[in-house]
TIBATI-302552 format. One record per residue (C-alpha): residue number from 1; residue in three letters; y, z, x. Coordinates in steps of 0.02 Angstrom, whole numbers. Layout:
REM residues N
{tordren NUM,'ALA',{Y,Z,X}};
...
This chain:
REM residues 142
{tordren 1,'MET',{-290,141,-1152}};
{tordren 2,'LYS',{-248,289,-1040}};
{tordren 3,'ASN',{-138,192,-920}};
{tordren 4,'LEU',{-21,129,-1055}};
{tordren 5,'VAL',{143,201,-1112}};
{tordren 6,'HIS',{117,237,-1298}};
{tordren 7,'TYR',{247,244,-1436}};
{tordren 8,'LEU',{194,388,-1549}};
{tordren 9,'VAL',{265,492,-1692}};
{tordren 10,'ARG',{216,662,-1760}};
{tordren 11,'HIS',{76,661,-1888}};
{tordren 12,'PRO',{152,688,-2062}};
{tordren 13,'GLU',{32,830,-2106}};
{tordren 14,'GLU',{-34,895,-1940}};
{tordren 15,'LEU',{128,926,-1847}};
{tordren 16,'SER',{36,969,-1687}};
{tordren 17,'GLY',{-39,794,-1680}};
{tordren 18,'TYR',{22,617,-1651}};
{tordren 19,'ILE',{-9,445,-1725}};
{tordren 20,'TYR',{61,271,-1705}};
{tordren 21,'PRO',{199,238,-1834}};
{tordren 22,'THR',{91,106,-1920}};
{tordren 23,'GLU',{-50,231,-1949}};
{tordren 24,'SER',{40,340,-2076}};
{tordren 25,'VAL',{-40,337,-2248}};
{tordren 26,'TYR',{130,372,-2325}};
{tordren 27,'GLN',{221,210,-2361}};
{tordren 28,'ASN',{396,282,-2338}};
{tordren 29,'TYR',{357,406,-2198}};
{tordren 30,'THR',{488,405,-2061}};
{tordren 31,'SER',{491,506,-1902}};
{tordren 32,'PHE',{576,494,-1734}};
{tordren 33,'GLY',{456,426,-1607}};
{tordren 34,'ALA',{451,433,-1419}};
{tordren 35,'PHE',{362,360,-1270}};
{tordren 36,'TYR',{213,462,-1211}};
{tordren 37,'LEU',{83,464,-1074}};
{tordren 38,'VAL',{-88,523,-1133}};
{tordren 39,'GLY',{-228,618,-1048}};
{tordren 40,'VAL',{-369,742,-1073}};
{tordren 41,'SER',{-260,895,-1038}};
{tordren 42,'SER',{-84,944,-991}};
{tordren 43,'ASP',{-146,975,-814}};
{tordren 44,'ALA',{-213,798,-796}};
{tordren 45,'GLU',{-149,708,-644}};
{tordren 46,'LEU',{-30,566,-681}};
{tordren 47,'ALA',{-74,391,-626}};
{tordren 48,'ASP',{39,301,-503}};
{tordren 49,'GLY',{73,164,-630}};
{tordren 50,'TYR',{69,127,-817}};
{tordren 51,'ILE',{89,-31,-919}};
{tordren 52,'PHE',{247,-16,-1023}};
{tordren 53,'HIS',{270,-149,-1157}};
{tordren 54,'ALA',{444,-218,-1185}};
{tordren 55,'VAL',{532,-356,-1279}};
{tordren 56,'TYR',{629,-481,-1175}};
{tordren 57,'GLY',{713,-614,-1280}};
{tordren 58,'ASP',{582,-664,-1408}};
{tordren 59,'GLU',{429,-612,-1308}};
{tordren 60,'VAL',{330,-451,-1292}};
{tordren 61,'ILE',{294,-427,-1108}};
{tordren 62,'PRO',{195,-297,-1011}};
{tordren 63,'VAL',{292,-225,-865}};
{tordren 64,'MET',{238,-99,-734}};
{tordren 65,'LEU',{306,78,-738}};
{tordren 66,'GLU',{277,144,-562}};
{tordren 67,'ARG',{295,317,-488}};
{tordren 68,'VAL',{442,333,-370}};
{tordren 69,'ARG',{374,371,-197}};
{tordren 70,'GLY',{385,555,-151}};
{tordren 71,'THR',{405,617,-330}};
{tordren 72,'LEU',{284,694,-452}};
{tordren 73,'ALA',{360,642,-617}};
{tordren 74,'ILE',{491,506,-590}};
{tordren 75,'PHE',{441,329,-633}};
{tordren 76,'GLN',{535,165,-634}};
{tordren 77,'VAL',{527,-12,-698}};
{tordren 78,'ALA',{618,-155,-610}};
{tordren 79,'ILE',{653,-309,-715}};
{tordren 80,'ARG',{723,-459,-624}};
{tordren 81,'ASP',{895,-511,-687}};
{tordren 82,'VAL',{902,-358,-803}};
{tordren 83,'GLY',{896,-200,-699}};
{tordren 84,'THR',{796,-51,-638}};
{tordren 85,'PHE',{762,91,-759}};
{tordren 86,'GLN',{701,264,-714}};
{tordren 87,'PHE',{610,387,-826}};
{tordren 88,'ARG',{560,568,-803}};
{tordren 89,'ALA',{386,611,-868}};
{tordren 90,'ASN',{420,782,-944}};
{tordren 91,'LYS',{277,901,-979}};
{tordren 92,'ILE',{250,942,-1161}};
{tordren 93,'ARG',{237,1130,-1193}};
{tordren 94,'ASN',{102,1112,-1325}};
{tordren 95,'PRO',{18,943,-1300}};
{tordren 96,'GLY',{-37,870,-1465}};
{tordren 97,'LYS',{-198,775,-1495}};
{tordren 98,'TYR',{-197,595,-1548}};
{tordren 99,'LEU',{-254,598,-1731}};
{tordren 100,'GLY',{-253,412,-1773}};
{tordren 101,'ALA',{-388,280,-1782}};
{tordren 102,'GLU',{-380,197,-1610}};
{tordren 103,'MET',{-550,231,-1533}};
{tordren 104,'GLY',{-486,218,-1354}};
{tordren 105,'LEU',{-374,370,-1382}};
{tordren 106,'LYS',{-498,487,-1466}};
{tordren 107,'ASP',{-504,657,-1378}};
{tordren 108,'LEU',{-342,621,-1286}};
{tordren 109,'SER',{-175,710,-1303}};
{tordren 110,'ALA',{6,664,-1277}};
{tordren 111,'ILE',{36,758,-1113}};
{tordren 112,'ARG',{203,691,-1050}};
{tordren 113,'GLN',{355,623,-1140}};
{tordren 114,'LEU',{458,491,-1051}};
{tordren 115,'LYS',{645,522,-1049}};
{tordren 116,'PRO',{764,391,-977}};
{tordren 117,'ARG',{868,454,-832}};
{tordren 118,'ALA',{1011,335,-879}};
{tordren 119,'PRO',{1008,299,-1067}};
{tordren 120,'THR',{1167,195,-1059}};
{tordren 121,'ALA',{1080,71,-943}};
{tordren 122,'LEU',{949,44,-1079}};
{tordren 123,'ASP',{1086,15,-1207}};
{tordren 124,'SER',{1169,-112,-1094}};
{tordren 125,'ALA',{1005,-203,-1062}};
{tordren 126,'ALA',{976,-219,-1249}};
{tordren 127,'ARG',{1152,-284,-1283}};
{tordren 128,'GLU',{1171,-398,-1133}};
{tordren 129,'HIS',{993,-462,-1105}};
{tordren 130,'ASN',{901,-432,-1269}};
{tordren 131,'PHE',{782,-321,-1171}};
{tordren 132,'TYR',{709,-157,-1236}};
{tordren 133,'PHE',{552,-52,-1217}};
{tordren 134,'ILE',{431,-35,-1362}};
{tordren 135,'GLY',{279,49,-1284}};
{tordren 136,'HIS',{102,18,-1342}};
{tordren 137,'SER',{47,23,-1523}};
{tordren 138,'PRO',{-93,-65,-1618}};
{tordren 139,'ARG',{24,-208,-1664}};
{tordren 140,'VAL',{70,-250,-1484}};
{tordren 141,'PRO',{-27,-403,-1424}};
{tordren 142,'ARG',{-151,-362,-1286}};
């Protein structure tokens, strides 16, 4: 579970914590989510690669988010016939604990938030190729 890119939102009551959107007990709860890397502490070393779930056409596919050689926090995904997308893994000032029910994430925190380096490229991929990132959540097929 650690080497996945997770799609998380703030917990509706514990604002210093995170959950998957489907874990809210409030039926109409809405919150902006983001893609996160998780670890035991904000000083945890990042892996060289993470599985990043995406939708391509009608399928959910796992793709590899890999660290760009010679960088500490720049990662990229290359999708044949769609494009290459880079993300910066930004440190979170106050990492929040995962507060949901997924056992594989207990005692872990959201330690880095992924920010696209070229957001317009993601928009184009969605419009032109029906391709977009969704990250991991309990509803994503394993």
